C-alpha positions as CSV (number, residue, x, y, z in Angstrom):
1,M,20.7,-12.9,1.5
2,A,22.3,-11.2,4.5
3,I,25.0,-12.7,6.7
4,S,26.7,-11.2,9.7
5,I,30.1,-12.5,10.7
6,K,33.0,-11.5,13.0
7,A,35.6,-9.8,10.8
8,D,38.6,-11.3,12.6
9,Q,37.4,-14.9,11.9
10,L,37.9,-14.4,8.1
11,K,40.7,-11.8,8.4
12,G,42.9,-11.7,5.3
13,L,40.6,-13.8,3.1
14,Q,39.2,-12.6,-0.1
15,T,36.8,-14.0,-2.7
16,P,36.9,-13.7,-6.5
17,G,33.4,-12.1,-6.4
18,L,30.4,-13.1,-8.6
19,T,29.5,-12.2,-12.1
20,G,26.4,-13.7,-13.7
21,S,23.5,-15.8,-12.3
22,Y,24.0,-18.5,-9.7
23,S,21.9,-20.6,-7.4
24,I,22.4,-19.9,-3.7
25,E,24.6,-23.0,-3.1
26,T,26.7,-22.5,-6.3
27,G,27.2,-18.8,-5.5
28,F,28.4,-19.6,-2.0
29,A,30.7,-22.3,-3.3
30,T,32.3,-19.9,-5.8
31,L,32.7,-17.1,-3.2
32,L,34.3,-19.5,-0.7
33,A,36.5,-21.5,-3.1
34,G,39.9,-22.0,-1.5
35,S,39.1,-20.2,1.7
36,G,38.8,-23.3,3.9
37,Y,35.2,-22.5,4.6
38,Q,32.0,-23.9,3.3
39,I,28.2,-23.3,3.5
40,R,25.8,-25.8,5.0
41,K,22.1,-25.5,4.6
42,T,19.8,-26.3,7.6
43,D,16.1,-26.1,8.1
44,A,16.6,-22.7,9.8
45,G,18.9,-21.1,7.3
46,Y,22.6,-21.4,6.3
47,V,25.7,-22.1,8.5
48,L,29.1,-20.8,7.5
49,Q,31.7,-23.3,8.8
50,R,35.2,-24.6,8.2
51,A,35.5,-27.3,5.6
52,P,35.9,-30.8,7.0
53,I,39.6,-31.1,6.1
54,I,40.4,-28.2,8.4
55,T,40.1,-28.6,12.1
56,G,38.9,-25.8,14.3
57,Q,35.8,-24.2,15.8
58,T,32.7,-23.8,13.6
59,L,31.6,-20.2,13.3
60,P,28.3,-19.3,15.1
61,M,25.3,-20.1,13.0
62,M,23.7,-17.1,11.3
63,T,20.0,-17.6,10.6
64,I,18.7,-15.7,7.6
65,S,15.2,-14.3,8.1
66,T,12.8,-13.3,5.4
67,A,12.7,-9.7,6.8
68,A,16.5,-9.4,6.8
69,A,16.8,-10.7,3.2
70,S,14.0,-8.3,2.0
71,L,15.7,-5.4,3.7
72,K,18.7,-5.7,1.4
73,Q,16.6,-5.4,-1.8
74,G,15.2,-2.3,-3.5
75,T,18.1,0.1,-2.7
76,A,18.8,3.1,-4.9
77,E,22.1,1.4,-5.9
78,E,20.0,-1.5,-7.3
79,G,17.6,0.8,-9.1
80,Y,14.9,0.2,-6.6
81,R,14.5,-3.3,-8.1
82,V,13.1,-5.9,-5.8
83,S,13.5,-9.6,-6.6
84,N,11.2,-11.2,-4.0
85,I,7.9,-10.2,-2.6
86,S,7.2,-10.8,1.1
87,G,4.1,-12.8,0.5
88,I,0.8,-12.6,-1.3
89,G,-2.2,-14.1,0.3
90,L,-1.5,-17.6,1.4
91,W,1.3,-18.2,-1.1
92,G,4.0,-16.7,1.1
93,E,7.4,-15.3,0.0
94,R,8.3,-15.9,-3.6
95,S,10.1,-14.5,-6.6
96,L,8.4,-11.4,-8.0
97,R,9.2,-12.5,-11.6
98,D,7.7,-16.0,-11.0
99,T,4.4,-14.6,-9.5
100,P,1.5,-14.7,-12.0
101,Y,0.0,-11.4,-11.1
102,S,0.8,-7.8,-12.0
103,I,2.8,-6.4,-9.0
104,S,4.8,-3.3,-8.4
105,V,7.0,-2.9,-5.3
106,V,7.9,0.5,-3.8
107,P,10.9,0.2,-1.4
108,S,11.6,2.5,1.6
109,D,14.7,3.9,-0.2
110,L,12.4,5.4,-2.9
111,I,10.0,6.7,-0.3
112,E,12.9,8.5,1.5
113,N,14.6,9.8,-1.6
114,V,11.5,11.6,-2.9
115,N,10.8,13.1,0.6
116,A,7.4,11.6,0.6
117,Q,5.3,13.0,3.5
118,N,2.6,10.4,2.9
119,M,1.7,7.6,0.4
120,G,-0.1,10.1,-1.9
121,Q,3.2,11.1,-3.5
122,I,4.1,7.4,-4.1
123,F,0.8,6.4,-5.6
124,K,1.0,9.5,-7.8
125,M,4.3,8.2,-9.2
126,N,3.3,4.6,-9.7
127,P,2.1,3.6,-13.2
128,L,-0.6,1.2,-11.7
129,T,-2.4,3.7,-9.4
130,Q,-4.2,7.0,-9.5
131,E,-3.1,9.7,-7.0
132,P,-5.5,9.3,-4.0
133,N,-7.0,12.0,-1.8
134,I,-5.5,12.0,1.7
135,Q,-5.9,15.7,2.6
136,N,-8.5,15.4,5.3
137,F,-7.1,12.5,7.3
138,T,-3.9,10.7,7.8
139,G,-5.4,7.3,7.4
140,V,-4.7,4.8,4.6
141,P,-5.6,6.4,1.2
142,F,-8.3,4.9,-0.9
143,V,-6.4,4.0,-4.1
144,T,-7.9,3.5,-7.5
145,I,-6.4,0.6,-9.5
146,R,-7.8,-0.7,-12.8
147,G,-10.7,1.7,-12.4
148,F,-11.9,0.3,-9.0
149,Q,-11.2,1.8,-5.6
150,S,-9.2,-0.3,-3.2
151,A,-10.3,0.9,0.3
152,N,-9.2,-2.0,2.5
153,P,-5.5,-2.0,3.3
154,I,-3.3,-5.0,4.1
155,Y,-0.6,-4.9,6.8
156,D,2.2,-7.5,6.6
157,G,-0.1,-9.8,4.6
158,I,-3.0,-9.4,7.0
159,P,-6.1,-8.0,5.2
160,M,-8.2,-5.3,6.9
161,A,-12.0,-5.3,6.7
162,A,-12.2,-1.5,6.2
163,G,-9.9,1.4,5.6
164,N,-11.5,3.7,8.2
165,G,-9.2,4.1,11.2
166,S,-6.2,2.4,9.5
167,A,-3.6,5.1,10.0
168,V,-0.2,4.5,8.4
169,S,3.0,6.5,8.5
170,V,5.8,6.5,5.9
171,I,8.5,6.0,8.6
172,E,7.1,2.5,9.6
173,I,7.1,1.2,6.0
174,D,9.9,-1.0,4.6
175,R,8.1,-1.5,1.3
176,V,4.6,-1.2,-0.4
177,E,3.6,-4.1,-2.5
178,I,0.9,-3.0,-5.1
179,L,-1.1,-5.9,-6.6
180,S,-2.9,-4.7,-9.6
181,G,-6.0,-6.8,-10.2
182,T,-8.7,-8.8,-8.4
183,S,-7.5,-10.4,-5.2
184,G,-10.5,-12.1,-3.8
185,F,-8.9,-15.6,-3.5
186,L,-5.8,-14.1,-1.8
187,Y,-7.3,-11.7,0.7
188,G,-11.1,-12.3,0.8
189,G,-13.8,-9.7,0.3
190,G,-13.4,-6.5,-1.7
191,R,-10.4,-5.2,-3.6
192,V,-11.7,-5.9,-7.1
193,G,-9.2,-3.6,-8.8
194,G,-6.2,-4.3,-6.7
195,A,-4.7,-4.6,-3.2
196,I,-2.1,-2.6,-1.2
197,N,0.1,-4.5,1.2
198,Y,2.1,-2.3,3.6
199,V,5.2,-4.3,4.7
200,T,6.5,-2.7,7.9
201,K,10.1,-2.4,9.0
202,S,12.0,-5.2,10.7
203,P,15.3,-5.4,12.8
204,T,18.5,-5.0,10.8
205,D,21.3,-7.5,10.7
206,I,24.0,-4.8,11.0
207,P,23.8,-1.9,13.4
208,L,21.8,1.1,12.1
209,R,22.0,4.6,13.5
210,R,20.4,7.2,11.3
211,L,19.1,10.7,12.0
212,T,17.1,12.7,9.4
213,F,16.1,16.3,9.6
214,G,14.0,17.9,6.9
215,N,11.0,19.9,5.7
216,Y,7.9,18.4,4.0
217,G,7.0,21.8,2.5
218,G,6.0,25.2,3.8
219,T,7.3,25.3,7.4
220,Q,6.6,21.5,8.1
221,F,10.0,20.7,9.8
222,Y,10.6,17.3,11.1
223,G,13.1,15.0,12.8
224,H,13.3,11.2,12.3
225,A,15.5,8.7,14.1
226,D,15.9,5.1,12.8
227,V,17.9,2.7,15.0
228,G,18.2,-1.0,14.6
229,G,20.5,-4.0,15.2
230,K,21.0,-7.2,17.2
231,F,21.0,-7.7,20.9
232,D,23.4,-10.7,20.9
233,E,26.6,-11.7,19.1
234,R,24.9,-14.7,17.3
235,G,22.3,-12.4,15.8
236,R,19.3,-14.3,17.1
237,F,17.4,-11.4,18.7
238,G,17.0,-8.0,17.1
239,Y,15.3,-4.6,17.5
240,R,14.3,-1.6,15.4
241,A,12.9,1.8,16.5
242,N,11.6,4.7,14.3
243,L,10.7,8.0,15.9
244,L,9.2,11.0,14.2
245,Y,8.2,14.5,15.3
246,Q,6.7,16.9,12.7
247,S,5.3,20.4,13.2
248,G,4.6,23.5,11.0
249,D,2.4,24.7,8.2
250,T,1.9,23.1,4.8
251,A,2.6,25.0,1.6
252,I,-0.9,26.5,1.7
253,G,-0.8,27.3,5.4
254,E,-2.5,24.3,7.1
255,P,-0.9,23.8,10.5
256,V,0.2,20.1,11.0
257,T,1.5,18.3,14.0
258,Q,2.5,14.6,14.0
259,K,4.2,12.3,16.4
260,V,5.0,8.7,15.5
261,A,6.8,5.9,17.4
262,N,7.4,2.5,15.8
263,I,9.1,-0.3,17.9
264,V,10.0,-3.8,16.6
265,L,11.4,-6.8,18.4
266,D,12.1,-10.2,16.9
267,G,13.9,-13.4,17.7
268,H,14.8,-16.8,16.6
269,L,13.5,-18.6,19.7
270,T,14.9,-21.9,18.5
271,D,16.7,-23.0,15.3
272,T,13.2,-23.6,13.8
273,L,11.0,-21.0,15.5
274,Y,10.9,-17.3,14.6
275,A,8.6,-14.7,16.2
276,D,8.3,-10.9,16.2
277,V,6.1,-8.2,17.7
278,K,5.6,-4.6,16.4
279,Y,3.9,-1.6,17.8
280,T,3.2,1.8,16.2
281,Y,1.8,4.9,17.8
282,N,0.6,7.7,15.6
283,D,-0.8,11.1,16.8
284,Y,-1.8,13.5,14.0
285,R,-3.5,16.8,13.9
286,K,-4.2,19.1,11.0
287,E,-6.0,22.5,11.0
288,A,-7.5,24.5,8.2
289,T,-8.0,21.4,6.1
290,Q,-9.3,22.1,2.6
291,P,-13.1,21.8,2.2
292,T,-14.7,19.1,0.1
293,F,-16.5,20.3,-3.1
294,N,-19.9,19.1,-4.3
295,N,-21.8,20.1,-7.5
296,V,-18.9,21.9,-9.0
297,R,-19.8,23.9,-12.1
298,N,-16.4,25.1,-13.2
299,R,-13.5,22.8,-12.4
300,T,-10.9,24.9,-14.2
301,G,-11.4,28.1,-12.1
302,I,-10.1,27.0,-8.7
303,D,-6.5,27.9,-7.6
304,T,-5.1,24.9,-5.7
305,S,-2.2,27.0,-4.3
306,K,-4.6,28.8,-1.9
307,R,-6.2,27.7,1.4
308,Y,-10.0,28.0,1.6
309,S,-10.8,26.8,5.1
310,P,-10.7,28.6,8.5
311,K,-8.3,27.3,11.1
312,W,-11.1,25.6,13.1
313,A,-11.8,23.2,10.3
314,S,-9.5,20.4,11.6
315,N,-9.1,16.7,12.1
316,D,-7.3,14.6,14.8
317,V,-6.3,11.0,14.6
318,E,-4.7,8.9,17.3
319,S,-3.8,5.4,16.5
320,H,-2.3,2.4,18.3
321,K,-1.3,-0.7,16.2
322,T,0.1,-4.0,17.3
323,Y,1.3,-6.8,15.1
324,T,2.8,-10.2,15.9
325,S,3.8,-13.1,13.7
326,L,5.3,-16.6,14.1
327,R,7.0,-19.0,11.7
328,W,7.8,-22.6,12.6
329,D,9.8,-24.9,10.4
330,P,9.8,-28.3,12.2
331,S,11.1,-30.0,9.0
332,K,11.8,-29.4,5.4
333,Y,8.3,-30.7,4.6
334,F,6.2,-28.5,6.9
335,T,6.0,-24.8,7.7
336,L,3.5,-23.1,10.0
337,R,2.9,-19.4,9.5
338,S,0.6,-17.2,11.6
339,A,0.1,-13.5,12.3
340,F,-2.3,-11.2,14.2
341,F,-3.0,-7.5,14.0
342,Y,-4.9,-5.1,16.2
343,Q,-5.5,-1.3,15.7
344,N,-7.3,1.1,17.9
345,T,-7.9,4.5,16.4
346,H,-9.7,7.6,17.7
347,M,-10.7,10.2,15.2
348,R,-12.4,13.7,15.4
349,A,-13.1,16.2,12.7
350,S,-14.7,19.6,12.0
351,R,-15.4,19.8,8.3
352,I,-16.7,22.2,5.6
353,Q,-18.6,20.9,2.5
354,L,-19.2,23.3,-0.4
355,N,-21.9,23.5,-3.0
356,E,-21.2,25.8,-6.0
357,Q,-24.0,28.2,-7.1
358,V,-24.7,29.6,-10.5
359,E,-23.0,32.9,-9.7
360,K,-19.7,31.1,-8.7
361,T,-20.3,31.4,-5.0
362,F,-20.6,28.5,-2.5
363,T,-23.1,27.5,0.1
364,Q,-21.6,25.6,3.0
365,V,-22.5,22.6,5.2
366,L,-20.6,22.7,8.5
367,T,-20.1,19.5,10.5
368,D,-18.6,18.9,13.9
369,T,-18.0,15.3,14.8
370,A,-17.1,14.0,18.3
371,N,-14.3,11.6,19.0
372,E,-15.2,8.3,17.3
373,K,-13.5,4.9,17.7
374,H,-12.4,2.4,15.1
375,E,-11.1,-1.1,15.9
376,N,-9.5,-3.3,13.3
377,Y,-8.6,-6.9,14.0
378,G,-7.0,-9.3,11.6
379,G,-5.1,-12.6,11.5
380,Y,-4.2,-15.7,9.6
381,I,-2.8,-19.2,10.1
382,Y,-1.4,-21.2,7.2
383,L,0.2,-24.6,7.0
384,D,2.6,-25.4,4.1
385,T,3.4,-29.0,3.1
386,R,5.9,-30.0,0.5
387,F,5.7,-33.3,-1.3
388,S,6.1,-34.9,-4.7
389,T,3.9,-37.1,-6.9
390,F,6.3,-38.8,-9.3
391,T,8.3,-36.0,-10.9
392,I,5.8,-33.2,-10.0
393,N,6.6,-31.1,-6.9
394,H,3.8,-29.6,-4.7
395,K,3.7,-26.9,-2.1
396,L,0.2,-27.3,-0.6
397,T,-1.1,-24.7,1.7
398,V,-4.3,-24.8,3.8
399,G,-5.3,-22.0,6.2
400,Y,-7.8,-19.6,7.6
401,S,-7.9,-15.8,7.8
402,S,-10.3,-13.4,9.4
403,T,-10.7,-9.7,9.7
404,V,-13.1,-7.5,11.6
405,W,-13.8,-3.7,11.7
406,D,-15.9,-2.3,14.5
407,Y,-17.1,1.3,14.4
408,L,-18.1,2.9,17.7
409,M,-19.7,6.3,18.3
410,S,-21.8,8.2,20.8
411,D,-25.5,9.1,20.3
412,D,-24.5,12.8,20.6
413,C,-21.7,12.4,18.0
414,C,-22.5,15.0,15.4
415,I,-23.8,18.4,14.7
416,R,-24.5,19.7,11.2
417,Q,-25.4,23.2,10.2
418,N,-25.9,25.1,7.0
419,G,-23.8,28.2,6.4
420,T,-25.4,31.6,6.9
421,S,-24.8,32.8,3.3
422,S,-23.3,32.1,-0.1
423,L,-19.7,33.2,-0.2
424,S,-16.9,33.4,-2.7
425,L,-13.9,31.1,-2.3
426,N,-11.7,33.8,-1.0
427,E,-14.2,34.6,1.7
428,L,-14.5,31.1,3.0
429,K,-11.4,31.1,5.3
430,N,-12.9,33.9,7.3
431,I,-16.0,31.9,8.3
432,P,-16.2,32.1,12.1
433,E,-16.6,28.8,14.0
434,P,-20.4,28.4,14.5
435,N,-22.1,28.1,17.8
436,W,-22.5,24.3,17.8
437,G,-25.2,24.6,20.4
438,G,-23.5,22.6,23.2
439,A,-20.9,19.9,23.8
440,I,-20.9,16.6,21.9
441,G,-19.5,13.2,22.6
442,N,-20.5,13.0,26.2
443,E,-22.5,9.9,25.7
444,P,-20.6,6.5,25.8
445,K,-19.2,5.2,22.5
446,L,-21.2,2.1,21.5
447,P,-21.0,-0.1,18.4
448,V,-23.0,1.1,15.4
449,W,-21.4,-0.9,12.5
450,T,-19.4,-4.1,12.0
451,Y,-17.7,-5.6,9.0
452,R,-16.3,-9.1,9.0
453,Y,-14.6,-11.3,6.4
454,N,-13.8,-14.9,7.0
455,N,-11.8,-17.0,4.6
456,I,-11.1,-20.8,4.4
457,L,-8.3,-21.3,1.9
458,I,-6.5,-24.1,0.1
459,G,-3.9,-23.7,-2.6
460,D,-1.4,-25.8,-4.5
461,N,1.8,-24.4,-6.0
462,I,2.7,-27.1,-8.6
463,T,6.1,-27.3,-10.3
464,F,6.0,-29.7,-13.3
465,N,9.6,-29.0,-14.5
466,D,12.0,-26.0,-14.9
467,Q,9.7,-24.4,-17.5
468,W,6.1,-25.2,-16.5
469,S,4.3,-24.5,-13.2
470,A,0.8,-23.8,-11.9
471,M,-1.0,-22.3,-8.9
472,I,-4.5,-23.5,-8.1
473,G,-6.6,-22.5,-5.1
474,F,-10.1,-22.0,-3.6
475,N,-11.3,-19.6,-1.0
476,Y,-14.6,-20.1,0.8
477,G,-15.3,-16.5,1.8
478,T,-18.0,-15.2,4.1
479,T,-18.9,-11.5,4.4
480,V,-20.8,-10.3,7.5
481,T,-22.3,-6.8,8.2
482,K,-24.1,-5.8,11.3
483,A,-25.6,-2.3,12.1
484,F,-27.0,-1.0,15.3
485,R,-28.8,1.9,16.8
486,S,-28.5,5.1,14.6
487,F,-27.5,3.0,11.6
488,G,-30.6,0.8,11.8
489,D,-31.0,-2.9,12.4
490,I,-29.0,-4.9,9.9
491,D,-27.7,-8.5,10.1
492,Y,-26.2,-9.5,6.8
493,E,-24.2,-12.7,6.1
494,K,-23.4,-14.2,2.7
495,S,-20.8,-16.7,1.5
496,A,-19.3,-17.7,-1.9
497,L,-16.5,-19.9,-3.2
498,T,-13.9,-17.9,-5.1
499,P,-11.4,-19.9,-7.1
500,T,-8.2,-19.1,-8.8
501,V,-6.0,-20.8,-11.4
502,S,-2.7,-19.7,-12.9
503,L,-0.4,-21.4,-15.5
504,M,3.2,-20.2,-15.9
505,Y,5.7,-21.0,-18.7
506,K,9.4,-19.9,-18.8
507,P,10.7,-20.1,-22.3
508,I,14.1,-19.0,-21.0
509,E,15.4,-18.5,-17.5
510,T,14.9,-14.7,-17.5
511,V,11.3,-14.7,-18.9
512,T,8.1,-15.8,-17.2
513,T,4.8,-15.8,-19.0
514,Y,1.5,-16.5,-17.4
515,V,-2.3,-16.7,-17.7
516,S,-4.5,-16.5,-14.7
517,Y,-8.1,-16.4,-13.6
518,M,-9.4,-15.1,-10.2
519,E,-12.7,-14.2,-8.6
520,A,-13.5,-11.7,-5.8
521,L,-16.4,-11.7,-3.3
522,E,-17.9,-8.3,-2.3
523,Q,-20.8,-7.5,0.0
524,G,-23.9,-6.4,-1.8
525,T,-25.1,-2.9,-0.9
526,I,-27.4,-2.5,2.1
527,V,-29.9,-0.1,0.6
528,G,-30.3,3.3,2.4
529,S,-33.3,5.2,3.6
530,T,-33.7,7.3,0.4
531,Y,-34.8,4.4,-1.7
532,A,-38.1,2.4,-2.0
533,N,-36.3,-0.8,-1.1
534,Y,-34.8,0.7,2.1
535,G,-33.1,-2.0,4.3
536,E,-32.8,-4.6,1.5
537,A,-29.5,-6.5,1.5
538,L,-28.6,-7.0,-2.1
539,P,-26.9,-10.3,-3.1
540,P,-23.1,-10.5,-2.8
541,L,-21.1,-9.6,-5.9
542,V,-18.7,-12.0,-7.4
543,S,-16.3,-10.3,-9.8
544,K,-14.2,-12.2,-12.4
545,Q,-10.8,-11.4,-13.8
546,Y,-8.9,-12.8,-16.7
547,E,-5.3,-11.9,-17.1
548,A,-2.3,-12.8,-19.3
549,G,1.2,-11.3,-18.6
550,L,4.9,-11.4,-19.2
551,K,7.8,-10.6,-16.9
552,Y,11.4,-10.2,-18.3
553,D,14.6,-9.7,-16.4
554,I,16.4,-7.5,-18.9
555,N,19.3,-7.5,-16.5
556,P,19.7,-8.4,-12.8
557,N,18.5,-4.9,-11.8
558,L,15.9,-4.2,-14.5
559,L,12.5,-5.8,-14.7
560,L,9.9,-5.4,-17.5
561,S,6.3,-6.4,-16.7
562,T,3.2,-6.2,-18.9
563,A,-0.3,-7.6,-18.5
564,L,-3.6,-7.8,-20.4
565,F,-6.7,-8.0,-18.3
566,R,-10.5,-8.1,-18.3
567,I,-12.6,-7.6,-15.1
568,E,-16.3,-8.1,-14.9
569,K,-18.2,-6.7,-11.9
570,A,-21.9,-6.5,-11.3
571,N,-23.2,-2.9,-11.4
572,Q,-25.2,-1.3,-8.6
573,Y,-27.0,2.0,-9.0
574,S,-30.2,4.0,-8.5
575,N,-32.9,3.5,-11.2
576,N,-34.1,7.2,-10.6
577,A,-37.7,6.0,-10.6
578,A,-40.4,8.6,-9.5
579,P,-41.5,9.4,-6.9
580,I,-39.1,7.2,-5.0
581,P,-36.2,5.5,-6.8
582,T,-35.1,1.9,-6.2
583,Y,-31.5,0.8,-5.7
584,V,-30.8,-2.1,-8.0
585,Q,-28.1,-4.5,-9.3
586,D,-28.2,-4.5,-13.1
587,G,-25.6,-4.9,-15.8
588,L,-21.9,-5.2,-15.6
589,H,-18.9,-3.0,-15.2
590,V,-16.4,-4.3,-17.7
591,H,-12.8,-3.1,-17.6
592,N,-10.5,-4.2,-20.4
593,G,-6.9,-3.0,-20.3
594,V,-3.2,-3.3,-20.6
595,E,-0.4,-2.4,-18.2
596,L,3.3,-2.0,-18.6
597,I,5.9,-1.4,-15.9
598,L,9.7,-0.9,-16.2
599,T,11.7,-0.8,-13.0
600,G,15.4,-0.7,-12.4
601,K,18.7,0.4,-13.8
602,V,18.9,1.0,-17.6
603,T,22.6,1.8,-17.3
604,D,25.0,2.0,-14.4
605,N,24.0,5.6,-13.9
606,L,20.3,5.7,-15.1
607,T,17.4,4.4,-13.0
608,I,13.9,4.3,-14.4
609,I,10.5,3.6,-12.8
610,G,7.9,4.0,-15.5
611,G,5.0,2.6,-17.5
612,G,1.4,3.1,-18.0
613,T,-2.2,1.8,-18.0
614,L,-4.6,2.0,-20.9
615,M,-8.2,0.8,-20.4
616,D,-11.6,0.6,-22.1
617,I,-14.0,0.8,-19.2
618,G,-17.8,1.1,-19.0
619,V,-21.2,-0.4,-18.2
620,E,-22.4,-3.2,-20.3
621,K,-25.5,-5.4,-20.5
622,S,-27.8,-3.1,-18.5
623,N,-31.6,-3.0,-18.7
624,N,-31.2,0.8,-18.4
625,P,-30.0,2.2,-21.7
626,A,-29.2,5.6,-20.1
627,I,-26.2,4.1,-18.3
628,E,-24.9,1.7,-20.9
629,G,-21.5,2.7,-22.1
630,N,-21.0,5.2,-19.2
631,K,-17.7,5.2,-17.3
632,P,-17.4,4.7,-13.6
633,T,-16.8,7.7,-11.4
634,N,-13.2,8.8,-10.5
635,A,-11.6,6.3,-12.8
636,A,-9.1,7.4,-15.4
637,S,-8.8,5.1,-18.4
638,R,-5.3,6.4,-19.3
639,M,-2.2,6.9,-17.3
640,G,1.4,7.3,-18.3
641,K,4.2,7.9,-15.7
642,I,8.0,8.0,-15.5
643,Y,10.4,8.7,-12.7
644,A,14.1,8.8,-13.4
645,E,17.4,9.2,-11.5
646,Y,20.7,10.0,-13.2
647,A,24.0,9.7,-11.2
648,L,26.4,12.2,-12.7
649,P,29.6,10.3,-13.5
650,W,31.8,13.4,-13.1
651,V,30.4,14.3,-9.7
652,P,30.5,11.2,-7.4
653,G,27.5,11.0,-5.1
654,L,25.4,13.5,-7.0
655,S,22.1,12.4,-8.7
656,L,19.5,14.3,-10.6
657,T,15.9,13.1,-10.2
658,G,12.6,14.0,-11.8
659,G,9.3,12.6,-13.0
660,I,6.4,13.3,-15.4
661,Y,3.0,11.9,-14.4
662,Y,0.0,12.0,-16.7
663,T,-3.5,11.0,-15.6
664,G,-6.4,11.1,-18.1
665,E,-9.8,12.6,-17.7
666,K,-12.5,11.0,-15.6
667,Y,-16.0,11.6,-14.4
668,A,-17.4,12.8,-11.1
669,D,-20.9,11.5,-11.6
670,A,-22.5,8.3,-12.8
671,A,-24.4,10.2,-15.6
672,N,-21.0,11.3,-17.0
673,T,-22.0,14.9,-17.1
674,D,-19.3,16.3,-14.8
675,K,-15.9,15.7,-16.4
676,I,-12.7,16.0,-14.4
677,P,-10.0,17.2,-16.7
678,S,-6.8,15.3,-17.4
679,Y,-3.6,16.6,-16.0
680,T,0.2,16.2,-16.2
681,L,2.4,16.9,-13.2
682,Y,6.2,17.5,-13.1
683,D,8.6,16.9,-10.3
684,I,12.3,17.6,-10.1
685,G,15.0,17.0,-7.5
686,T,18.6,16.2,-6.6
687,R,20.4,14.0,-4.1
688,Y,24.0,14.2,-2.9
689,T,25.7,11.4,-0.9
690,T,29.1,11.9,0.7
691,R,31.0,11.2,4.0
692,V,31.6,13.7,6.7
693,L,33.8,12.8,9.7
694,D,33.7,9.2,8.3
695,K,29.9,9.1,8.5
696,A,27.5,8.8,5.6
697,L,25.6,12.0,4.8
698,T,22.8,12.3,2.3
699,V,21.1,15.6,1.2
700,R,17.9,15.5,-0.7
701,L,15.8,18.3,-2.4
702,N,12.5,17.8,-4.2
703,V,10.1,20.1,-5.9
704,I,6.6,18.6,-6.3
705,N,4.2,19.9,-8.9
706,L,7.0,22.1,-10.4
707,T,4.6,24.2,-12.6
708,G,2.0,24.7,-9.9
709,K,-0.6,22.9,-12.0
710,N,-4.2,23.3,-10.8
711,Y,-5.9,19.9,-10.8
712,W,-8.4,17.7,-9.1
713,Q,-7.3,14.5,-7.4
714,E,-10.9,13.2,-7.7
715,A,-14.4,14.5,-7.7
716,T,-14.4,16.4,-4.4
717,Y,-10.8,17.1,-3.5
718,L,-8.3,19.6,-4.9
719,G,-4.8,18.6,-6.0
720,V,-1.5,19.2,-4.3
721,P,0.1,22.7,-4.9
722,R,3.7,23.3,-5.7
723,T,5.7,22.1,-2.7
724,V,9.4,22.2,-2.0
725,A,10.7,19.5,0.4
726,F,14.3,18.8,1.6
727,S,16.0,16.5,4.1
728,V,19.5,15.7,5.5
729,S,20.3,12.2,6.7
730,T,23.4,11.2,8.6
731,M,24.6,8.1,10.4
732,F,25.8,8.3,14.0
């Protein structure tokens, strides 16, 4: 909880402090004992006022918003431990420990302290996620969780229908909530293995004025300003602004330019009505982007510390995002929550795809793509009601959510050419830009593809007593796909009911155990033109997940979580029939596994974020014996990761940081003939915090991939080379 007061109103008063675990009311009563003040709860928050026996003016009411409370969690001083999540599906804000799903939260303090240029660094560190590829675009990375790729991001609880065009910058993020496991009931279609919720920054309760100057590696220097606070003395209306400018070459010589502006306004319009509006502009350009690799014969012979593309191989992304949300609490029995999101993104790219030959040379496919447009819409409206049946308490939520992705391009969008000869890797960056044969993108941009997911939801959060509780819900989900013009004529609409049920038991106050079941709806594949059943819309896929877990607060700043799970998903593949194959649904992908996460402070000086994932994954119950037992592509069945910080007790303000991240082997093809080797990465760093001219100053230095390990992020993309990043932050 965060409270702002005028210092002179409580001048000279002290509290005894708190040690131990308290409810909010008891904690306040202890802190205010003997002060002449008391706390009073209202529908809108808490009011600090003089006790009735003392006459005088009541202090102005301070309304505590969810955003403000969340902002105070997850600091480095707290070991990056977060107690509450901002909301998950229709359930809304709740305790992380008392949520019956496997969840890891990455706060903004950690993102800043490791000098993360993008979310790839964070997902590399997290025990639940594989490091994703984000080299060729600045959009949201496609993250693999529990062996399945999660391509559709979530912004402030609003699910997106597609990842394309959903650009995100680290400076706009307050936290990243990583849900490991099927989320169909919560967010609708897709996301079988997990979901990524990007929670964006909100206004601060106390004035914030911070400047950061740094380098993301190579000559990528940047400046970042973060300013926030309240407009009025009562703290009802707030603001936040984040501005970034970045320019220079990456560690392997890829020129990058990025400009980001993030503006947030919020206000308590009445004592019971809260609203906010957020806007983000992102302009990103990268040149000499690394090529993508196909049909690689020797995965151990490529040096990732070199650049292999000419400067003309580039990509541009320009994105505008707008969010708005509203919360109305007319009484203690009802809450209305709603939000809306819109993103308009323009993207253009010139790319090189490589195919390796027997003699270790590469043929090339060169592609020039005109400016294309992506539009993402999303929103929800939920009504919470609270009531009791005898001694059983209910929080019943009903609502609706919808998300749409529209893809627009011109008829003269693209030119593709074959390279003139087979070249060695070292010769590739000297390829001259081809004569594309004329201008592209002159025709108007028209819709060619649409995804839509609609969800009608109902859920009941049931509390039987202090030890037993349950969460039960149903989502009637509909998936819609439409294709036009160059993508054919497709009109696909399927619906399914996806339920969930969870049962929680707390044997002691600091431990929560749970079992849960959830389903997810996915669109069946619309078969492409290379198959005998071209144009067929396969039935929707309903995946099932069974999970049992335990969460234990070892101490107030250290949380241990573990989960056992089983996911069953229908398999889709080509049957390789001659002369023309058929694309079919047959068999099951079955992923059995265990996860463990430890987050927080082990001692006053030692912070740990670590854990691992161990899975048995493969295809079962298939009519095709050739694929039974095969593992899915780009899915590692073993991961073990640990990040640690140690505050040196004899040098106040100085911390040593570092991490070890192991990712097991995986396969690049469905036949499991192309193995991607396992790899272990090492990072080291240091951070020093002090005061200069009575202003806080923080200096950070990080070395990423310390040993310069050559590795593959996934089947077609090379890993990140050794990179040295640093930054200096100061208040003003």
